[in-house]
C-alpha positions as CSV (number, residue, x, y, z in Angstrom):
1,M,-199.5,22.3,5.5
2,E,-203.1,24.7,4.8
3,K,-203.7,26.0,1.2
4,R,-206.1,28.3,0.3
5,M,-207.7,29.1,-2.8
6,S,-207.6,32.3,-4.8
7,I,-209.5,33.4,-7.5
8,W,-208.2,35.8,-10.4
9,F,-210.2,37.9,-12.7
10,D,-209.5,39.8,-15.7
11,R,-212.4,42.0,-17.1
12,E,-210.8,43.3,-19.9
13,G,-209.5,39.3,-21.0
14,D,-212.6,37.7,-19.6
15,F,-210.4,35.5,-18.0
16,M,-211.4,33.8,-14.5
17,E,-208.2,31.5,-12.8
18,F,-208.3,29.6,-9.6
19,G,-205.6,28.7,-8.1
20,I,-203.9,26.8,-4.9
21,D,-200.3,28.2,-5.3
22,P,-200.3,31.4,-7.4
23,N,-196.3,31.9,-6.9
24,R,-195.6,28.0,-7.9
25,K,-193.7,27.9,-11.6
26,G,-196.4,26.1,-13.9
27,F,-197.8,25.9,-17.3
28,F,-201.3,25.5,-18.7
29,R,-202.6,22.3,-20.5
30,D,-205.5,22.6,-22.6
31,L,-208.8,20.5,-21.4
32,G,-211.0,21.9,-24.2
33,N,-213.8,24.2,-24.4
34,D,-211.7,26.9,-23.2
35,V,-210.9,25.3,-19.6
36,F,-207.4,25.0,-18.7
37,E,-205.7,23.3,-15.8
38,R,-202.6,24.8,-14.7
39,V,-199.6,22.0,-13.6
40,D,-196.1,22.0,-12.7
41,A,-193.0,20.3,-13.9
42,K,-194.3,17.2,-12.2
43,G,-198.1,17.3,-13.3
44,N,-199.3,18.8,-9.9
45,I,-202.5,20.6,-10.5
46,L,-202.2,23.9,-9.6
47,G,-205.2,25.4,-10.6
48,F,-207.8,26.0,-13.5
49,A,-208.4,28.6,-16.3
50,V,-211.8,29.7,-17.7
51,F,-211.3,31.7,-21.1
52,N,-214.8,33.6,-22.1
53,F,-216.1,33.5,-18.3
54,T,-218.5,35.9,-18.3
55,K,-220.4,34.9,-22.0
56,R,-220.4,31.6,-20.5
57,S,-222.0,33.0,-17.3
58,L,-224.5,34.9,-19.4
59,V,-225.8,32.0,-21.2
60,D,-226.0,29.8,-17.9
61,E,-223.6,27.4,-19.2
62,K,-221.8,24.7,-16.6
63,I,-218.2,24.7,-16.5
64,K,-217.0,21.2,-15.5
65,L,-213.6,21.5,-13.5
66,P,-212.1,18.0,-13.2
67,V,-211.6,18.4,-9.5
68,K,-212.6,16.9,-6.3
69,L,-212.8,19.1,-3.0
70,K,-212.4,17.9,0.8
71,M,-214.5,20.1,2.7
72,I,-213.0,21.0,6.2
73,P,-214.9,22.2,8.5
74,A,-214.3,25.5,10.0
């Protein structure tokens, strides 16, 4: 089954979320430095969130997410 990543940005809250299954129930685990991973009850990763996103981008700070991506040819 193919899943696509969605990206959601809340300008007022300065919050960016990257998710692969936004309709699945989950909760956030703090990874430190305003970065959170969203997981389901079994611990499967559903996405990531970054607080203070634009503040980070204005100072050219790298945000490391603990995820590996597999590139699929188009």
